[in-house]
C-alpha positions as CSV (number, residue, x, y, z in Angstrom):
1,M,0.5,24.9,-26.9
2,Q,0.3,25.6,-23.2
3,S,3.2,27.5,-21.6
4,I,5.7,25.8,-19.2
5,Q,4.6,28.0,-16.4
6,N,1.0,26.7,-16.6
7,L,2.0,23.1,-17.1
8,T,4.2,23.4,-14.2
9,R,1.4,24.7,-12.0
10,E,-1.0,21.9,-13.0
11,S,1.8,19.5,-12.6
12,I,2.5,20.3,-9.1
13,S,-1.1,20.4,-8.2
14,L,-1.4,16.8,-9.8
15,L,1.6,15.6,-7.7
16,Q,0.0,17.0,-4.7
17,S,-3.1,15.1,-5.3
18,L,-1.0,11.7,-6.0
19,I,0.9,12.1,-2.6
20,C,-2.1,12.4,-0.6
21,I,-3.2,8.9,-2.1
22,P,-1.3,5.7,-0.8
23,S,0.0,3.8,-3.7
24,F,2.1,0.9,-2.5
25,S,3.1,-1.5,-5.2
26,R,0.1,-3.7,-6.1
27,E,-2.3,-1.2,-4.3
28,E,-2.2,1.6,-6.6
29,D,-6.0,1.6,-7.6
30,N,-6.7,5.0,-6.3
31,T,-3.8,6.9,-7.8
32,A,-4.7,5.2,-11.1
33,L,-8.1,6.8,-10.4
34,E,-6.8,10.3,-10.0
35,I,-4.4,9.8,-13.0
36,I,-7.8,9.0,-15.2
37,R,-9.5,12.0,-13.6
38,F,-6.7,14.5,-14.8
39,L,-6.7,12.9,-18.3
40,K,-10.5,13.4,-18.5
41,E,-10.5,16.9,-17.2
42,H,-8.0,17.5,-19.9
43,H,-10.0,15.8,-22.6
44,I,-7.1,13.1,-23.3
45,A,-8.3,9.8,-24.3
46,Y,-6.9,6.7,-22.4
47,Q,-6.8,3.1,-22.0
48,Q,-6.4,1.2,-18.9
49,K,-5.2,-2.6,-17.8
50,G,-5.2,-3.2,-14.3
51,N,-3.4,-0.2,-12.6
52,N,-1.7,0.9,-15.9
53,I,-2.9,3.9,-17.8
54,W,-1.7,4.9,-21.2
55,C,-2.6,7.3,-24.0
56,Y,-1.4,8.5,-27.5
57,N,-1.1,11.9,-29.0
58,K,-4.3,13.1,-30.5
59,F,-3.1,13.0,-34.2
60,F,-1.4,9.4,-33.9
61,D,-0.1,8.1,-37.3
62,P,0.3,4.3,-37.6
63,D,2.9,4.7,-40.3
64,K,5.1,6.8,-37.9
65,P,7.3,5.4,-35.1
66,T,6.4,5.9,-31.8
67,I,8.1,7.0,-28.6
68,L,7.2,5.7,-25.1
69,L,7.2,8.1,-22.3
70,N,7.0,6.0,-19.0
71,S,7.1,6.5,-15.3
72,H,5.5,4.8,-12.5
73,H,3.1,5.8,-9.8
74,D,3.5,3.2,-7.2
75,T,5.7,3.7,-4.2
76,V,7.5,1.9,-1.5
77,K,6.2,2.0,2.0
78,P,7.5,4.8,4.3
79,N,10.3,3.9,6.3
80,S,10.5,4.3,10.3
81,G,12.7,7.4,9.8
82,Y,9.9,9.7,8.6
83,T,9.2,12.6,10.8
84,R,6.6,14.1,8.5
85,D,3.2,12.7,7.5
86,P,4.2,10.8,4.1
87,F,0.8,11.4,2.7
88,L,1.0,15.2,3.3
89,P,2.2,17.3,0.3
90,A,3.6,20.2,2.2
91,I,5.6,22.8,0.3
92,E,8.3,24.5,2.5
93,E,11.3,26.4,1.2
94,S,10.3,25.5,-2.4
95,K,10.4,21.8,-1.6
96,L,7.4,19.6,-2.0
97,Y,7.6,16.7,0.7
98,G,5.7,13.6,0.5
99,L,6.1,9.8,-0.3
100,G,6.7,9.4,-4.0
101,S,7.5,13.0,-4.5
102,N,11.0,12.3,-5.8
103,D,10.6,8.7,-6.8
104,A,9.0,9.1,-9.1
105,G,6.2,11.4,-9.0
106,G,8.2,14.4,-10.3
107,C,9.2,12.5,-13.4
108,L,5.7,11.2,-13.8
109,V,3.9,14.5,-14.0
110,S,6.7,16.1,-15.9
111,L,6.4,13.5,-18.6
112,L,2.7,13.9,-18.9
113,A,3.3,17.9,-19.2
114,A,5.6,17.1,-22.0
115,F,3.1,14.7,-23.7
116,R,0.4,17.6,-23.3
117,Y,2.7,20.3,-24.6
118,F,3.0,18.0,-28.0
119,N,-0.5,16.4,-27.9
120,D,-2.2,18.8,-30.4
121,S,0.8,19.1,-32.7
122,K,-0.1,17.7,-36.2
123,D,3.3,17.9,-37.8
124,L,5.5,15.3,-35.3
125,K,7.8,12.9,-36.9
126,Y,7.0,10.4,-34.1
127,N,3.9,9.4,-32.3
128,L,4.0,9.8,-28.7
129,C,2.9,7.0,-26.0
130,Y,2.5,8.4,-22.4
131,A,2.2,5.3,-19.9
132,A,1.8,5.6,-16.0
133,T,2.5,2.2,-14.9
134,A,2.1,0.1,-11.6
135,E,4.4,-2.5,-9.6
136,E,7.6,-0.7,-10.5
137,E,9.3,-0.9,-7.0
138,V,8.6,-4.6,-6.9
139,S,9.3,-5.3,-10.7
140,G,5.8,-6.8,-10.7
141,K,4.4,-8.9,-13.5
142,N,1.3,-6.6,-13.5
143,G,3.1,-3.4,-14.3
144,I,4.7,-2.4,-17.6
145,E,5.5,-6.0,-18.7
146,S,1.8,-6.7,-18.7
147,I,0.8,-4.0,-21.2
148,L,3.9,-4.1,-23.7
149,D,1.9,-6.0,-26.4
150,D,-1.1,-3.7,-26.0
151,L,1.2,-0.6,-26.6
152,G,2.0,-1.5,-29.9
153,E,5.3,-1.1,-31.8
154,L,7.7,1.2,-30.1
155,D,10.8,2.7,-31.4
156,F,12.5,3.7,-28.2
157,A,11.6,5.0,-24.7
158,I,12.1,7.6,-22.2
159,V,11.9,6.0,-18.7
160,G,11.1,8.8,-16.1
161,E,13.3,8.1,-13.0
162,P,15.3,10.8,-10.8
163,T,18.6,11.4,-12.4
164,L,19.3,15.1,-11.9
165,L,18.2,15.5,-15.8
166,Q,21.7,13.5,-16.6
167,L,21.4,10.8,-19.3
168,A,21.5,7.2,-17.9
169,I,22.4,5.4,-21.0
170,A,22.8,2.0,-19.4
171,E,21.3,0.2,-16.4
172,R,22.6,-3.0,-14.5
173,G,20.4,-6.0,-14.8
174,L,19.8,-8.0,-11.6
175,M,20.0,-11.6,-11.6
176,V,19.8,-13.6,-8.0
177,I,21.2,-17.3,-8.2
178,D,20.4,-20.0,-5.6
179,C,22.9,-22.4,-5.4
180,E,23.4,-25.9,-3.6
181,A,26.4,-28.0,-3.0
182,T,25.7,-31.5,-2.1
183,G,27.7,-34.0,-0.1
184,K,27.2,-37.2,2.0
185,A,26.2,-36.9,5.7
186,G,28.3,-38.6,8.3
187,H,29.7,-38.6,11.8
188,A,32.1,-35.9,12.5
189,A,33.9,-37.7,15.1
190,R,34.9,-40.3,12.5
191,N,35.3,-38.1,9.5
192,E,32.7,-39.7,7.7
193,G,30.8,-38.5,4.9
194,E,31.6,-35.8,2.3
195,N,31.2,-32.3,3.7
196,A,29.0,-30.1,1.4
197,I,30.6,-26.9,2.9
198,Y,34.0,-27.6,1.4
199,K,32.6,-28.1,-1.9
200,A,30.6,-24.8,-1.5
201,I,33.6,-22.9,-0.3
202,E,35.3,-23.9,-3.7
203,D,32.5,-22.3,-5.7
204,I,32.0,-19.2,-3.6
205,N,35.8,-18.6,-4.0
206,W,35.0,-18.8,-7.8
207,F,32.5,-16.3,-7.5
208,R,34.7,-14.0,-5.7
209,T,37.6,-14.1,-8.1
210,F,36.2,-15.0,-11.5
211,K,36.6,-12.1,-14.2
212,F,34.3,-12.3,-17.0
213,P,36.3,-11.9,-20.5
214,K,34.0,-9.0,-21.5
215,E,33.5,-5.7,-19.7
216,S,31.0,-2.9,-20.2
217,T,32.3,0.4,-21.4
218,V,30.1,2.0,-19.2
219,F,30.1,-0.1,-16.0
220,G,33.4,-2.1,-16.3
221,P,33.1,-5.7,-14.9
222,I,30.0,-7.7,-13.8
223,S,29.6,-7.6,-10.0
224,M,29.0,-11.0,-8.1
225,N,28.6,-11.3,-4.4
226,V,27.5,-14.3,-2.2
227,T,24.9,-12.7,0.2
228,I,23.3,-15.7,2.1
229,I,24.7,-19.1,3.1
230,E,22.9,-22.0,5.0
231,A,24.4,-25.3,6.1
232,G,24.4,-27.9,8.8
233,S,22.1,-29.2,11.6
234,Q,24.1,-29.9,14.5
235,H,27.9,-29.8,15.7
236,N,28.7,-33.6,15.1
237,V,27.1,-34.1,11.7
238,I,29.0,-33.6,8.4
239,P,26.3,-31.6,6.3
240,A,25.1,-33.2,2.9
241,S,24.0,-29.8,1.7
242,C,25.2,-26.3,1.6
243,K,23.0,-23.7,0.0
244,F,24.1,-20.1,-0.7
245,T,22.6,-17.1,-2.7
246,V,24.4,-15.0,-5.1
247,D,23.5,-11.4,-6.1
248,I,24.7,-10.7,-9.8
249,R,24.5,-7.3,-11.2
250,V,24.7,-7.8,-14.8
251,T,26.1,-5.4,-17.3
252,D,25.3,-4.6,-20.8
253,A,28.1,-6.8,-22.0
254,Y,26.2,-9.9,-21.5
255,S,22.7,-11.1,-21.1
256,N,21.4,-12.6,-18.0
257,E,21.1,-16.1,-19.8
258,E,24.8,-15.8,-20.9
259,V,26.0,-15.1,-17.5
260,L,23.9,-18.0,-15.9
261,A,25.2,-20.4,-18.5
262,I,28.9,-19.3,-17.7
263,V,28.2,-19.8,-13.8
264,Q,26.7,-23.2,-14.3
265,E,29.7,-24.2,-16.5
266,H,32.3,-23.3,-13.9
267,I,30.7,-24.4,-10.5
268,S,30.0,-28.0,-9.3
269,S,27.0,-26.7,-7.1
270,Q,23.6,-26.7,-8.6
271,A,22.7,-23.2,-9.8
272,T,19.2,-22.0,-10.3
273,A,18.4,-18.4,-11.3
274,R,15.1,-16.9,-9.5
275,S,14.4,-14.9,-12.6
276,T,16.1,-13.7,-15.7
277,R,13.4,-11.0,-16.4
278,L,15.5,-8.0,-15.0
279,K,17.8,-7.6,-17.9
280,P,20.6,-5.0,-18.4
281,S,19.6,-2.3,-20.6
282,S,21.3,0.3,-22.9
283,I,21.1,2.8,-25.5
284,P,23.6,3.5,-28.1
285,W,25.8,6.7,-27.4
286,N,25.0,8.0,-30.9
287,H,21.1,7.6,-30.7
288,P,19.3,10.6,-31.6
289,I,17.7,11.1,-28.2
290,V,21.0,11.0,-26.3
291,Q,22.6,13.1,-28.8
292,A,19.8,15.6,-28.2
293,G,20.4,15.5,-24.4
294,L,24.3,16.0,-24.9
295,A,23.2,19.0,-27.1
296,L,21.4,20.4,-24.1
297,G,24.4,20.1,-21.8
298,S,23.6,16.8,-20.0
299,K,26.1,14.0,-19.4
300,T,25.9,10.2,-19.8
301,Y,26.6,7.9,-17.1
302,G,25.4,4.2,-16.0
303,S,22.8,3.7,-13.6
304,P,23.3,0.9,-10.8
305,T,19.7,1.0,-9.9
306,T,17.1,-1.1,-11.4
307,S,14.0,0.3,-13.0
308,D,11.4,-0.6,-15.6
309,Q,14.1,-0.2,-18.2
310,A,14.8,-3.8,-17.4
311,L,11.6,-5.1,-18.7
312,L,11.8,-3.1,-21.9
313,N,12.9,-4.8,-25.1
314,I,13.5,-1.6,-26.9
315,P,16.4,1.1,-26.6
316,S,15.8,3.3,-23.5
317,L,17.1,6.4,-21.8
318,K,16.6,6.6,-18.1
319,L,16.1,10.6,-17.5
320,G,14.1,12.8,-15.0
321,P,14.0,15.5,-12.5
322,G,14.9,14.7,-8.7
323,D,17.8,12.9,-7.3
324,S,18.2,9.2,-7.0
325,A,19.8,9.7,-3.6
326,R,16.6,10.9,-2.2
327,S,14.7,7.7,-3.5
328,H,13.2,5.5,-0.5
329,M,14.7,8.2,2.1
330,A,12.7,9.5,5.1
331,D,11.0,12.9,4.5
332,E,11.3,12.5,0.7
333,Y,11.2,15.7,-1.3
334,I,11.5,17.3,-4.5
335,H,12.5,21.0,-5.3
336,L,9.6,22.7,-7.3
337,H,12.0,24.2,-9.5
338,E,13.1,20.6,-10.5
339,I,9.8,19.9,-11.9
340,E,9.8,23.0,-14.1
341,E,13.1,22.1,-15.2
342,G,12.2,18.5,-16.0
343,I,9.1,19.6,-18.0
344,S,11.4,22.3,-19.9
345,F,14.1,19.6,-20.5
346,Y,11.6,16.9,-21.6
347,I,10.2,19.2,-24.0
348,R,13.5,20.5,-25.4
349,I,15.0,17.0,-25.8
350,L,11.9,15.9,-27.7
351,E,11.8,18.8,-29.9
352,H,15.4,18.0,-31.2
353,I,13.8,14.8,-32.8
354,I,10.0,15.1,-33.4
355,H,9.8,18.3,-35.3
């Protein structure tokens, strides 16, 4: 087994190489090649589908359960507030700057280091599957969702996202609903027709005031907010249609499909979900990996942000070095000590259950 110091040094070097390479969502070809280059250099067999790369521990045993170690190598585009070159991996005052350094490069390389730490072990109780995936930032269909069948049966996952090494045991899902209230057009001066705006207002008030019977123990109530409204063509025509959009942050108390059914039952407008793919996710508080993290001094919380957890159909824990508050910010950075601590923590939390 390599020392954590060597793994940290090599991980920082890999992260610097990745920062140099633009890897916007759906354009991750070259970071995929860099990850493959690193795996080949360290004699790790890998598989690839699109811009997703995955590998299994050397002594994989099909009779043992498998843990997925997953993070993403795509990034958002740099925002206009950058004062640095986003593709220059500069180290200043023990901070590594660069686009994707915090979200989620630090997690990506730290999980790979932990995988490498255990790769040659013969006596593991679990197999390990490391997956560096694409399109996370846009919840794309050619990301982790596209390889789940290829990965085989998985027991649970650690999803690498910046959490300050705290344990995100639940994550809100996201469902966007487009609604349309319909009426009948007429002349406003003669009070003709049936005003679709008034119908929509009744439904909008329902979204504002409705309380779902069940509440998440982690998040509390589901959040629903009307964010877009569109109606009318000119001042003297009663509108026959009023369209509005609702942003719903679903908790682990309901599935997306259950929430959609409740909405459709209570409003008169036609309601259509753009997608139900981004599911709420959770892992039981008493799951061994959660208990291992608690034993190491971490605390549990519910994450308001969406990640690839939403596309997994297995229990998953979101965990990683870095701070979610730095994600997508100008002049993004990660502390070097966070990478070393991340590698160490991933190794220690896995040691609790795989030996």
